[in-house]
N, CA, C and O atoms as a GROMACS GRO file, in nm:
protein
  588
    1UNK      N    1   4.632  14.167   7.938
    1UNK     CA    2   4.705  14.144   8.044
    1UNK      C    3   4.775  14.263   8.131
    1UNK      O    4   4.861  14.327   8.071
    2UNK      N    5   4.755  14.289   8.226
    2UNK     CA    6   4.806  14.402   8.304
    2UNK      C    7   4.926  14.377   8.381
    2UNK      O    8   4.930  14.276   8.451
    3UNK      N    9   5.007  14.444   8.375
    3UNK     CA   10   5.163  14.404   8.461
    3UNK      C   11   5.244  14.502   8.512
    3UNK      O   12   5.208  14.609   8.464
    4UNK      N   13   5.341  14.517   8.590
    4UNK     CA   14   5.429  14.597   8.610
    4UNK      C   15   5.535  14.651   8.507
    4UNK      O   16   5.615  14.575   8.454
    5UNK      N   17   5.533  14.771   8.484
    5UNK     CA   18   5.652  14.790   8.391
    5UNK      C   19   5.735  14.779   8.430
    5UNK      O   20   5.752  14.771   8.552
    6UNK      N   21   5.853  14.771   8.320
    6UNK     CA   22   5.990  14.757   8.352
    6UNK      C   23   6.045  14.864   8.235
    6UNK      O   24   5.977  14.929   8.156
    7UNK      N   25   6.190  14.860   8.252
    7UNK     CA   26   6.274  14.919   8.126
    7UNK      C   27   6.270  14.881   8.015
    7UNK      O   28   6.306  14.951   7.920
    8UNK      N   29   6.225  14.760   8.003
    8UNK     CA   30   6.247  14.660   7.857
    8UNK      C   31   6.141  14.718   7.782
    8UNK      O   32   6.151  14.716   7.659
    9UNK      N   33   6.006  14.787   7.855
    9UNK     CA   34   5.897  14.809   7.792
    9UNK      C   35   5.888  14.936   7.722
    9UNK      O   36   5.790  14.976   7.659
   10UNK      N   37   5.999  14.997   7.739
   10UNK     CA   38   6.038  15.165   7.734
   10UNK      C   39   5.981  15.174   7.550
   10UNK      O   40   5.896  15.255   7.513
   11UNK      N   41   6.031  15.100   7.482
   11UNK     CA   42   6.018  15.128   7.340
   11UNK      C   43   5.870  15.100   7.304
   11UNK      O   44   5.791  15.168   7.239
   12UNK      N   45   5.862  15.021   7.346
   12UNK     CA   46   5.662  15.005   7.328
   12UNK      C   47   5.574  15.128   7.391
   12UNK      O   48   5.474  15.186   7.347
   13UNK      N   49   5.642  15.143   7.500
   13UNK     CA   50   5.538  15.238   7.591
   13UNK      C   51   5.575  15.378   7.522
   13UNK      O   52   5.482  15.453   7.493
   14UNK      N   53   5.727  15.420   7.490
   14UNK     CA   54   5.727  15.555   7.390
   14UNK      C   55   5.645  15.533   7.270
   14UNK      O   56   5.561  15.622   7.255
   15UNK      N   57   5.643  15.433   7.171
   15UNK     CA   58   5.547  15.442   7.064
   15UNK      C   59   5.433  15.480   7.096
   15UNK      O   60   5.375  15.572   7.038
   16UNK      N   61   5.374  15.398   7.215
   16UNK     CA   62   5.232  15.452   7.267
   16UNK      C   63   5.200  15.577   7.298
   16UNK      O   64   5.089  15.624   7.272
   17UNK      N   65   5.308  15.651   7.363
   17UNK     CA   66   5.272  15.783   7.358
   17UNK      C   67   5.271  15.866   7.238
   17UNK      O   68   5.181  15.941   7.203
   18UNK      N   69   5.370  15.845   7.187
   18UNK     CA   70   5.354  15.922   7.010
   18UNK      C   71   5.265  15.883   6.921
   18UNK      O   72   5.273  15.923   6.805
   19UNK      N   73   5.180  15.809   6.958
   19UNK     CA   74   5.082  15.756   6.912
   19UNK      C   75   4.920  15.846   6.926
   19UNK      O   76   4.826  15.861   6.848
   20UNK      N   77   4.941  15.880   7.028
   20UNK     CA   78   4.841  15.968   7.108
   20UNK      C   79   4.846  16.135   7.062
   20UNK      O   80   4.948  16.203   7.057
   21UNK      N   81   4.735  16.172   7.038
   21UNK     CA   82   4.705  16.317   6.998
   21UNK      C   83   4.701  16.398   7.124
   21UNK      O   84   4.637  16.372   7.226
   22UNK      N   85   4.779  16.502   7.098
   22UNK     CA   86   4.772  16.578   7.217
   22UNK      C   87   4.868  16.536   7.320
   22UNK      O   88   4.864  16.605   7.423
   23UNK      N   89   4.953  16.440   7.319
   23UNK     CA   90   5.012  16.358   7.446
   23UNK      C   91   5.129  16.468   7.451
   23UNK      O   92   5.172  16.532   7.355
   24UNK      N   93   5.171  16.476   7.591
   24UNK     CA   94   5.308  16.584   7.593
   24UNK      C   95   5.415  16.468   7.614
   24UNK      O   96   5.386  16.354   7.648
   25UNK      N   97   5.522  16.508   7.591
   25UNK     CA   98   5.648  16.416   7.613
   25UNK      C   99   5.746  16.533   7.617
   25UNK      O  100   5.775  16.616   7.530
   26UNK      N  101   5.800  16.511   7.775
   26UNK     CA  102   5.927  16.613   7.786
   26UNK      C  103   6.079  16.508   7.751
   26UNK      O  104   6.084  16.387   7.773
   27UNK      N  105   6.190  16.593   7.695
   27UNK     CA  106   6.295  16.564   7.669
   27UNK      C  107   6.371  16.475   7.703
   27UNK      O  108   6.411  16.377   7.641
   28UNK      N  109   6.400  16.527   7.854
   28UNK     CA  110   6.446  16.452   7.954
   28UNK      C  111   6.372  16.332   8.029
   28UNK      O  112   6.385  16.210   8.013
   29UNK      N  113   6.290  16.406   8.117
   29UNK     CA  114   6.212  16.326   8.153
   29UNK      C  115   6.152  16.176   8.104
   29UNK      O  116   6.158  16.068   8.162
   30UNK      N  117   6.101  16.206   7.996
   30UNK     CA  118   6.040  16.104   7.893
   30UNK      C  119   6.164  16.024   7.818
   30UNK      O  120   6.135  15.916   7.768
   31UNK      N  121   6.284  16.065   7.809
   31UNK     CA  122   6.400  15.978   7.786
   31UNK      C  123   6.379  15.843   7.844
   31UNK      O  124   6.304  15.823   7.940
   32UNK      N  125   6.476  15.715   7.762
   32UNK     CA  126   6.452  15.600   7.826
   32UNK      C  127   6.555  15.616   7.967
   32UNK      O  128   6.541  15.534   8.058
   33UNK      N  129   6.656  15.724   7.978
   33UNK     CA  130   6.719  15.758   8.120
   33UNK      C  131   6.639  15.797   8.220
   33UNK      O  132   6.644  15.758   8.337
   34UNK      N  133   6.555  15.887   8.164
   34UNK     CA  134   6.462  15.963   8.281
   34UNK      C  135   6.345  15.836   8.322
   34UNK      O  136   6.323  15.816   8.441
   35UNK      N  137   6.302  15.787   8.258
   35UNK     CA  138   6.204  15.679   8.253
   35UNK      C  139   6.262  15.563   8.351
   35UNK      O  140   6.195  15.519   8.445
   36UNK      N  141   6.394  15.518   8.319
   36UNK     CA  142   6.479  15.437   8.386
   36UNK      C  143   6.479  15.453   8.544
   36UNK      O  144   6.457  15.365   8.627
   37UNK      N  145   6.512  15.601   8.569
   37UNK     CA  146   6.546  15.649   8.698
   37UNK      C  147   6.397  15.635   8.770
   37UNK      O  148   6.387  15.585   8.882
   38UNK      N  149   6.298  15.676   8.707
   38UNK     CA  150   6.142  15.705   8.761
   38UNK      C  151   6.113  15.529   8.800
   38UNK      O  152   6.046  15.499   8.898
   39UNK      N  153   6.157  15.453   8.734
   39UNK     CA  154   6.147  15.291   8.746
   39UNK      C  155   6.212  15.256   8.870
   39UNK      O  156   6.152  15.190   8.955
   40UNK      N  157   6.314  15.291   8.884
   40UNK     CA  158   6.424  15.250   9.012
   40UNK      C  159   6.367  15.311   9.151
   40UNK      O  160   6.397  15.269   9.263
   41UNK      N  161   6.306  15.385   9.131
   41UNK     CA  162   6.290  15.478   9.248
   41UNK      C  163   6.125  15.381   9.265
   41UNK      O  164   6.106  15.289   9.345
   42UNK      N  165   6.064  15.414   9.205
   42UNK     CA  166   5.908  15.331   9.236
   42UNK      C  167   5.924  15.188   9.125
   42UNK      O  168   5.902  15.185   9.003
   43UNK      N  169   5.956  15.107   9.190
   43UNK     CA  170   5.989  14.977   9.082
   43UNK      C  171   5.868  14.887   9.069
   43UNK      O  172   5.852  14.802   8.982
   44UNK      N  173   5.780  14.916   9.171
   44UNK     CA  174   5.644  14.807   9.165
   44UNK      C  175   5.495  14.872   9.096
   44UNK      O  176   5.388  14.816   9.074
   45UNK      N  177   5.539  15.012   9.074
   45UNK     CA  178   5.379  15.114   9.112
   45UNK      C  179   5.358  15.106   8.936
   45UNK      O  180   5.251  15.074   8.883
   46UNK      N  181   5.454  15.133   8.880
   46UNK     CA  182   5.407  15.146   8.712
   46UNK      C  183   5.394  15.036   8.638
   46UNK      O  184   5.467  14.938   8.648
   47UNK      N  185   5.283  15.049   8.547
   47UNK     CA  186   5.223  14.922   8.494
   47UNK      C  187   5.184  14.950   8.330
   47UNK      O  188   5.140  15.059   8.292
   48UNK      N  189   5.201  14.859   8.258
   48UNK     CA  190   5.125  14.830   8.125
   48UNK      C  191   5.040  14.756   8.067
   48UNK      O  192   5.021  14.659   8.140
   49UNK      N  193   4.965  14.748   7.957
   49UNK     CA  194   4.848  14.686   7.952
   49UNK      C  195   4.912  14.602   7.786
   49UNK      O  196   4.953  14.649   7.680
   50UNK      N  197   4.892  14.466   7.834
   50UNK     CA  198   4.928  14.405   7.641
   50UNK      C  199   4.821  14.340   7.619
   50UNK      O  200   4.764  14.270   7.703
   51UNK      N  201   4.780  14.363   7.480
   51UNK     CA  202   4.698  14.312   7.413
   51UNK      C  203   4.741  14.279   7.277
   51UNK      O  204   4.823  14.356   7.227
   52UNK      N  205   4.706  14.194   7.217
   52UNK     CA  206   4.786  14.162   7.085
   52UNK      C  207   4.942  14.141   7.023
   52UNK      O  208   4.978  14.141   6.905
   53UNK      N  209   5.026  14.122   7.153
   53UNK     CA  210   5.148  14.126   7.159
   53UNK      C  211   5.214  14.244   7.161
   53UNK      O  212   5.332  14.247   7.123
   54UNK      N  213   5.155  14.353   7.201
   54UNK     CA  214   5.196  14.507   7.204
   54UNK      C  215   5.134  14.599   7.333
   54UNK      O  216   5.015  14.593   7.364
   55UNK      N  217   5.194  14.650   7.376
   55UNK     CA  218   5.149  14.782   7.446
   55UNK      C  219   5.067  14.887   7.410
   55UNK      O  220   5.085  14.980   7.330
   56UNK      N  221   4.946  14.849   7.503
   56UNK     CA  222   4.857  14.939   7.419
   56UNK      C  223   4.784  15.042   7.573
   56UNK      O  224   4.690  15.121   7.584
   57UNK      N  225   4.851  15.006   7.633
   57UNK     CA  226   4.838  15.117   7.789
   57UNK      C  227   4.930  15.123   7.888
   57UNK      O  228   5.019  15.041   7.912
   58UNK      N  229   4.907  15.213   7.939
   58UNK     CA  230   5.088  15.240   8.020
   58UNK      C  231   4.999  15.345   8.126
   58UNK      O  232   4.895  15.405   8.098
   59UNK      N  233   5.074  15.347   8.254
   59UNK     CA  234   5.092  15.458   8.342
   59UNK      C  235   5.215  15.458   8.429
   59UNK      O  236   5.255  15.360   8.491
   60UNK      N  237   5.276  15.583   8.427
   60UNK     CA  238   5.388  15.630   8.533
   60UNK      C  239   5.319  15.646   8.635
   60UNK      O  240   5.243  15.743   8.645
   61UNK      N  241   5.334  15.533   8.753
   61UNK     CA  242   5.266  15.568   8.854
   61UNK      C  243   5.375  15.550   8.972
   61UNK      O  244   5.442  15.448   8.961
   62UNK      N  245   5.402  15.626   9.074
   62UNK     CA  246   5.518  15.650   9.216
   62UNK      C  247   5.449  15.749   9.320
   62UNK      O  248   5.346  15.816   9.311
   63UNK      N  249   5.537  15.734   9.414
   63UNK     CA  250   5.484  15.794   9.521
   63UNK      C  251   5.638  15.852   9.589
   63UNK      O  252   5.749  15.816   9.550
   64UNK      N  253   5.609  15.946   9.694
   64UNK     CA  254   5.703  16.024   9.779
   64UNK      C  255   5.718  15.990   9.920
   64UNK      O  256   5.779  16.063   9.998
   65UNK      N  257   5.651  15.858   9.960
   65UNK     CA  258   5.637  15.793  10.062
   65UNK      C  259   5.463  15.871  10.158
   65UNK      O  260   5.420  15.843  10.270
   66UNK      N  261   5.421  15.944  10.079
   66UNK     CA  262   5.312  16.032  10.159
   66UNK      C  263   5.183  16.008  10.038
   66UNK      O  264   5.080  15.946  10.060
   67UNK      N  265   5.209  16.057   9.941
   67UNK     CA  266   5.113  16.068   9.836
   67UNK      C  267   5.151  15.980   9.702
   67UNK      O  268   5.268  15.973   9.664
   68UNK      N  269   5.027  15.902   9.622
   68UNK     CA  270   5.099  15.855   9.506
   68UNK      C  271   5.060  15.994   9.391
   68UNK      O  272   4.995  16.097   9.405
   69UNK      N  273   5.124  15.943   9.298
   69UNK     CA  274   5.084  16.025   9.172
   69UNK      C  275   5.088  15.959   9.038
   69UNK      O  276   5.185  15.889   9.007
   70UNK      N  277   4.981  15.979   8.955
   70UNK     CA  278   5.010  15.911   8.827
   70UNK      C  279   5.015  16.014   8.707
   70UNK      O  280   4.953  16.118   8.689
   71UNK      N  281   5.118  15.942   8.624
   71UNK     CA  282   5.177  16.029   8.513
   71UNK      C  283   5.158  15.975   8.385
   71UNK      O  284   5.178  15.853   8.390
   72UNK      N  285   5.131  16.009   8.281
   72UNK     CA  286   5.098  15.981   8.128
   72UNK      C  287   5.020  15.838   8.146
   72UNK      O  288   5.075  15.729   8.130
   73UNK      N  289   4.900  15.854   8.178
   73UNK     CA  290   4.807  15.756   8.201
   73UNK      C  291   4.745  15.777   8.042
   73UNK      O  292   4.687  15.876   7.996
   74UNK      N  293   4.776  15.664   7.984
   74UNK     CA  294   4.711  15.620   7.826
   74UNK      C  295   4.646  15.516   7.790
   74UNK      O  296   4.657  15.416   7.860
   75UNK      N  297   4.581  15.512   7.700
   75UNK     CA  298   4.548  15.366   7.632
   75UNK      C  299   4.553  15.404   7.457
   75UNK      O  300   4.519  15.515   7.415
   76UNK      N  301   4.593  15.311   7.381
   76UNK     CA  302   4.600  15.334   7.257
   76UNK      C  303   4.428  15.347   7.221
   76UNK      O  304   4.342  15.272   7.268
   77UNK      N  305   4.412  15.421   7.158
   77UNK     CA  306   4.230  15.453   7.106
   77UNK      C  307   4.160  15.365   7.044
   77UNK      O  308   4.038  15.348   7.050
   78UNK      N  309   4.275  15.281   6.956
   78UNK     CA  310   4.192  15.147   6.913
   78UNK      C  311   4.132  15.046   7.014
   78UNK      O  312   4.048  14.962   6.984
   79UNK      N  313   4.207  15.070   7.184
   79UNK     CA  314   4.158  14.979   7.287
   79UNK      C  315   4.111  15.023   7.358
   79UNK      O  316   4.123  14.960   7.463
   80UNK      N  317   4.040  15.129   7.369
   80UNK     CA  318   3.965  15.223   7.440
   80UNK      C  319   3.793  15.147   7.477
   80UNK      O  320   3.752  15.056   7.404
   81UNK      N  321   3.728  15.187   7.569
   81UNK     CA  322   3.608  15.120   7.626
   81UNK      C  323   3.637  14.972   7.621
   81UNK      O  324   3.554  14.910   7.554
   82UNK      N  325   3.717  14.910   7.664
   82UNK     CA  326   3.727  14.794   7.703
   82UNK      C  327   3.763  14.750   7.875
   82UNK      O  328   3.772  14.642   7.932
   83UNK      N  329   3.773  14.850   7.908
   83UNK     CA  330   3.830  14.850   8.078
   83UNK      C  331   3.941  14.857   8.087
   83UNK      O  332   3.972  14.876   8.205
   84UNK      N  333   4.043  14.852   8.008
   84UNK     CA  334   4.230  14.859   8.007
   84UNK      C  335   4.236  14.974   8.110
   84UNK      O  336   4.272  14.957   8.226
   85UNK      N  337   4.205  15.068   8.069
   85UNK     CA  338   4.233  15.189   8.158
   85UNK      C  339   4.199  15.173   8.313
   85UNK      O  340   4.282  15.197   8.401
   86UNK      N  341   4.072  15.130   8.339
   86UNK     CA  342   4.031  15.100   8.499
   86UNK      C  343   4.138  14.975   8.540
   86UNK      O  344   4.215  14.976   8.636
   87UNK      N  345   4.124  14.885   8.456
   87UNK     CA  346   4.188  14.784   8.530
   87UNK      C  347   4.348  14.823   8.562
   87UNK      O  348   4.398  14.757   8.653
   88UNK      N  349   4.450  14.941   8.485
   88UNK     CA  350   4.550  14.941   8.515
   88UNK      C  351   4.551  15.057   8.616
   88UNK      O  352   4.654  15.074   8.682
   89UNK      N  353   4.452  15.134   8.634
   89UNK     CA  354   4.414  15.238   8.734
   89UNK      C  355   4.416  15.159   8.908
   89UNK      O  356   4.488  15.188   9.004
   90UNK      N  357   4.324  15.070   8.899
   90UNK     CA  358   4.302  14.967   8.996
   90UNK      C  359   4.440  14.904   9.033
   90UNK      O  360   4.472  14.904   9.152
   91UNK      N  361   4.544  14.837   8.922
   91UNK     CA  362   4.629  14.772   8.935
   91UNK      C  363   4.776  14.864   9.050
   91UNK      O  364   4.857  14.808   9.125
   92UNK      N  365   4.761  15.024   9.017
   92UNK     CA  366   4.856  15.087   9.042
   92UNK      C  367   4.822  15.112   9.153
   92UNK      O  368   4.910  15.110   9.240
   93UNK      N  369   4.660  15.152   9.198
   93UNK     CA  370   4.628  15.174   9.346
   93UNK      C  371   4.648  15.059   9.423
   93UNK      O  372   4.673  15.080   9.542
   94UNK      N  373   4.644  14.963   9.393
   94UNK     CA  374   4.639  14.834   9.465
   94UNK      C  375   4.825  14.833   9.527
   94UNK      O  376   4.866  14.803   9.639
   95UNK      N  377   4.900  14.875   9.412
   95UNK     CA  378   5.008  14.865   9.426
   95UNK      C  379   5.057  14.993   9.519
   95UNK      O  380   5.153  14.970   9.592
   96UNK      N  381   5.016  15.092   9.523
   96UNK     CA  382   5.011  15.213   9.611
   96UNK      C  383   4.971  15.153   9.761
   96UNK      O  384   5.043  15.155   9.861
   97UNK      N  385   4.886  15.120   9.754
   97UNK     CA  386   4.832  15.042   9.883
   97UNK      C  387   4.915  14.963   9.979
   97UNK      O  388   4.941  14.986  10.097
   98UNK      N  389   4.964  14.824   9.867
   98UNK     CA  390   5.051  14.750   9.936
   98UNK      C  391   5.186  14.836  10.004
   98UNK      O  392   5.258  14.776  10.084
   99UNK      N  393   5.215  14.977   9.969
   99UNK     CA  394   5.337  15.045   9.984
   99UNK      C  395   5.281  15.153  10.128
   99UNK      O  396   5.365  15.223  10.186
  100UNK      N  397   5.132  15.153  10.170
  100UNK     CA  398   5.098  15.225  10.286
  100UNK      C  399   5.076  15.378  10.235
  100UNK      O  400   5.085  15.474  10.312
  101UNK      N  401   5.044  15.393  10.088
  101UNK     CA  402   5.022  15.523  10.061
  101UNK      C  403   4.872  15.537  10.038
  101UNK      O  404   4.813  15.446   9.979
  102UNK      N  405   4.801  15.657  10.086
  102UNK     CA  406   4.671  15.659  10.143
  102UNK      C  407   4.606  15.748  10.040
  102UNK      O  408   4.486  15.765  10.062
  103UNK      N  409   4.654  15.809   9.936
  103UNK     CA  410   4.579  15.908   9.837
  103UNK      C  411   4.673  15.928   9.740
  103UNK      O  412   4.796  15.925   9.745
  104UNK      N  413   4.576  15.954   9.627
  104UNK     CA  414   4.675  15.944   9.470
  104UNK      C  415   4.619  16.064   9.420
  104UNK      O  416   4.502  16.086   9.449
  105UNK      N  417   4.686  16.153   9.344
  105UNK     CA  418   4.673  16.252   9.268
  105UNK      C  419   4.733  16.253   9.106
  105UNK      O  420   4.827  16.184   9.064
  106UNK      N  421   4.666  16.334   9.041
  106UNK     CA  422   4.716  16.318   8.904
  106UNK      C  423   4.684  16.456   8.868
  106UNK      O  424   4.616  16.528   8.940
  107UNK      N  425   4.738  16.496   8.743
  107UNK     CA  426   4.692  16.597   8.653
  107UNK      C  427   4.679  16.582   8.514
  107UNK      O  428   4.765  16.541   8.437
  108UNK      N  429   4.515  16.635   8.475
  108UNK     CA  430   4.490  16.633   8.330
  108UNK      C  431   4.488  16.749   8.265
  108UNK      O  432   4.458  16.854   8.322
  109UNK      N  433   4.521  16.742   8.138
  109UNK     CA  434   4.510  16.890   8.068
  109UNK      C  435   4.353  16.934   8.077
  109UNK      O  436   4.265  16.848   8.091
  110UNK      N  437   4.330  17.042   8.070
  110UNK     CA  438   4.165  17.101   8.100
  110UNK      C  439   4.143  17.060   7.953
  110UNK      O  440   4.029  17.016   7.943
  111UNK      N  441   4.193  17.059   7.861
  111UNK     CA  442   4.127  17.011   7.757
  111UNK      C  443   4.140  16.874   7.647
  111UNK      O  444   4.132  16.853   7.526
  112UNK      N  445   4.170  16.790   7.792
  112UNK     CA  446   4.179  16.666   7.755
  112UNK      C  447   4.062  16.601   7.772
  112UNK      O  448   4.055  16.515   7.860
  113UNK      N  449   3.963  16.629   7.699
  113UNK     CA  450   3.825  16.605   7.744
  113UNK      C  451   3.790  16.427   7.748
  113UNK      O  452   3.707  16.377   7.823
  114UNK      N  453   3.874  16.352   7.651
  114UNK     CA  454   3.848  16.201   7.690
  114UNK      C  455   3.916  16.166   7.831
  114UNK      O  456   3.856  16.106   7.919
  115UNK      N  457   4.039  16.205   7.840
  115UNK     CA  458   4.105  16.170   7.990
  115UNK      C  459   4.007  16.226   8.100
  115UNK      O  460   3.978  16.148   8.190
  116UNK      N  461   3.942  16.379   8.102
  116UNK     CA  462   3.869  16.426   8.201
  116UNK      C  463   3.739  16.315   8.225
  116UNK      O  464   3.701  16.276   8.336
  117UNK      N  465   3.699  16.287   8.135
  117UNK     CA  466   3.542  16.211   8.148
  117UNK      C  467   3.584  16.081   8.153
  117UNK      O  468   3.483  16.011   8.161
  118UNK      N  469   3.702  16.002   8.152
  118UNK     CA  470   3.728  15.880   8.218
  118UNK      C  471   3.772  15.912   8.366
  118UNK      O  472   3.753  15.825   8.450
  119UNK      N  473   3.835  16.041   8.405
  119UNK     CA  474   3.838  16.038   8.573
  119UNK      C  475   3.732  16.051   8.611
  119UNK      O  476   3.686  15.964   8.684
  120UNK      N  477   3.664  16.148   8.581
  120UNK     CA  478   3.493  16.157   8.657
  120UNK      C  479   3.412  15.994   8.633
  120UNK      O  480   3.346  15.950   8.727
  121UNK      N  481   3.423  15.912   8.497
  121UNK     CA  482   3.351  15.829   8.498
  121UNK      C  483   3.386  15.708   8.610
  121UNK      O  484   3.304  15.625   8.650
  122UNK      N  485   3.525  15.720   8.651
  122UNK     CA  486   3.557  15.609   8.734
  122UNK      C  487   3.572  15.658   8.879
  122UNK      O  488   3.627  15.590   8.966
  123UNK      N  489   3.508  15.800   8.904
  123UNK     CA  490   3.474  15.818   9.047
  123UNK      C  491   3.605  15.907   9.115
  123UNK      O  492   3.625  15.900   9.236
  124UNK      N  493   3.690  15.990   9.028
  124UNK     CA  494   3.784  16.081   9.088
  124UNK      C  495   3.736  16.203   9.128
  124UNK      O  496   3.634  16.236   9.068
  125UNK      N  497   3.769  16.265   9.195
  125UNK     CA  498   3.722  16.404   9.242
  125UNK      C  499   3.774  16.516   9.176
  125UNK      O  500   3.896  16.524   9.184
  126UNK      N  501   3.709  16.621   9.101
  126UNK     CA  502   3.817  16.707   9.056
  126UNK      C  503   3.832  16.828   9.136
  126UNK      O  504   3.730  16.894   9.158
  127UNK      N  505   3.939  16.866   9.179
  127UNK     CA  506   3.958  16.970   9.294
  127UNK      C  507   3.950  17.080   9.244
  127UNK      O  508   4.012  17.100   9.140
  128UNK      N  509   3.867  17.189   9.305
  128UNK     CA  510   3.846  17.292   9.284
  128UNK      C  511   3.913  17.422   9.344
  128UNK      O  512   3.918  17.535   9.297
  129UNK      N  513   3.960  17.372   9.456
  129UNK     CA  514   4.013  17.418   9.572
  129UNK      C  515   4.151  17.438   9.592
  129UNK      O  516   4.182  17.460   9.709
  130UNK      N  517   4.232  17.436   9.518
  130UNK     CA  518   4.350  17.485   9.512
  130UNK      C  519   4.409  17.511   9.337
  130UNK      O  520   4.355  17.481   9.231
  131UNK      N  521   4.516  17.567   9.360
  131UNK     CA  522   4.607  17.588   9.208
  131UNK      C  523   4.676  17.516   9.214
  131UNK      O  524   4.687  17.454   9.321
  132UNK      N  525   4.763  17.484   9.100
  132UNK     CA  526   4.872  17.373   9.074
  132UNK      C  527   4.973  17.490   9.018
  132UNK      O  528   4.947  17.579   8.937
  133UNK      N  529   5.086  17.464   9.080
  133UNK     CA  530   5.204  17.542   9.045
  133UNK      C  531   5.295  17.504   8.986
  133UNK      O  532   5.296  17.383   9.008
  134UNK      N  533   5.380  17.528   8.918
  134UNK     CA  534   5.507  17.462   8.855
  134UNK      C  535   5.625  17.565   8.832
  134UNK      O  536   5.615  17.678   8.786
  135UNK      N  537   5.744  17.497   8.875
  135UNK     CA  538   5.845  17.555   8.864
  135UNK      C  539   5.955  17.488   8.753
  135UNK      O  540   6.000  17.376   8.774
  136UNK      N  541   5.983  17.545   8.667
  136UNK     CA  542   6.080  17.458   8.588
  136UNK      C  543   6.265  17.480   8.650
  136UNK      O  544   6.315  17.593   8.648
  137UNK      N  545   6.330  17.380   8.692
  137UNK     CA  546   6.447  17.348   8.701
  137UNK      C  547   6.523  17.336   8.602
  137UNK      O  548   6.616  17.417   8.610
  138UNK      N  549   6.526  17.263   8.498
  138UNK     CA  550   6.594  17.245   8.384
  138UNK      C  551   6.547  17.296   8.267
  138UNK      O  552   6.458  17.224   8.224
  139UNK      N  553   6.570  17.402   8.189
  139UNK     CA  554   6.505  17.465   8.112
  139UNK      C  555   6.528  17.381   7.961
  139UNK      O  556   6.464  17.408   7.860
  140UNK      N  557   6.628  17.277   7.969
  140UNK     CA  558   6.628  17.166   7.872
  140UNK      C  559   6.553  17.082   7.840
  140UNK      O  560   6.543  17.029   7.730
  141UNK      N  561   6.472  17.058   7.969
  141UNK     CA  562   6.352  16.968   7.982
  141UNK      C  563   6.256  16.993   7.836
  141UNK      O  564   6.146  17.010   7.888
  142UNK      N  565   6.243  17.000   7.747
  142UNK     CA  566   6.138  17.067   7.651
  142UNK      C  567   6.032  16.945   7.617
  142UNK      O  568   6.058  16.837   7.565
  143UNK      N  569   5.894  17.003   7.667
  143UNK     CA  570   5.790  16.956   7.610
  143UNK      C  571   5.749  16.954   7.421
  143UNK      O  572   5.763  17.043   7.338
  144UNK      N  573   5.706  16.839   7.410
  144UNK     CA  574   5.679  16.836   7.272
  144UNK      C  575   5.507  16.767   7.267
  144UNK      O  576   5.479  16.661   7.324
  145UNK      N  577   5.414  16.842   7.194
  145UNK     CA  578   5.290  16.796   7.210
  145UNK      C  579   5.264  16.716   7.074
  145UNK      O  580   5.276  16.780   6.970
  146UNK      N  581   5.225  16.564   7.067
  146UNK     CA  582   5.185  16.533   6.957
  146UNK      C  583   5.076  16.596   6.874
  146UNK      O  584   4.967  16.634   6.917
  147UNK      N  585   5.108  16.599   6.782
  147UNK     CA  586   4.977  16.652   6.673
  147UNK      C  587   4.890  16.527   6.606
  147UNK      O  588   4.797  16.550   6.529
   0.00000   0.00000   0.00000
């Protein structure tokens, strides 16, 4: 089952994030408070996948009024290759269309072979014509990578 994510899903989503090798979690942005603020700003566009009474997939999806963006797209490794990821992406894209958003972007780590293969397989275009820049406003928002 694919449905809109709510803050009540946080514990299950956070457990999913922690179960995925190489997944990056930020101390502030990915805290309960950080996710709750994101969901309040984007109440209809983030998604969870439920199988066997647990959260097995999730996407944080939002927009700025012009472009949508996917964050933390993940599926539990035991549930991959069953169409869950693609179903979640379609759900989010339809939610963005409802809000009159015409383009969606995402960032995938270059060493995320599974993720990069997934995006290529479902028809997304890898951009070679731009550079991605980042500026940290809050040094306390520490990134931890799952091992």
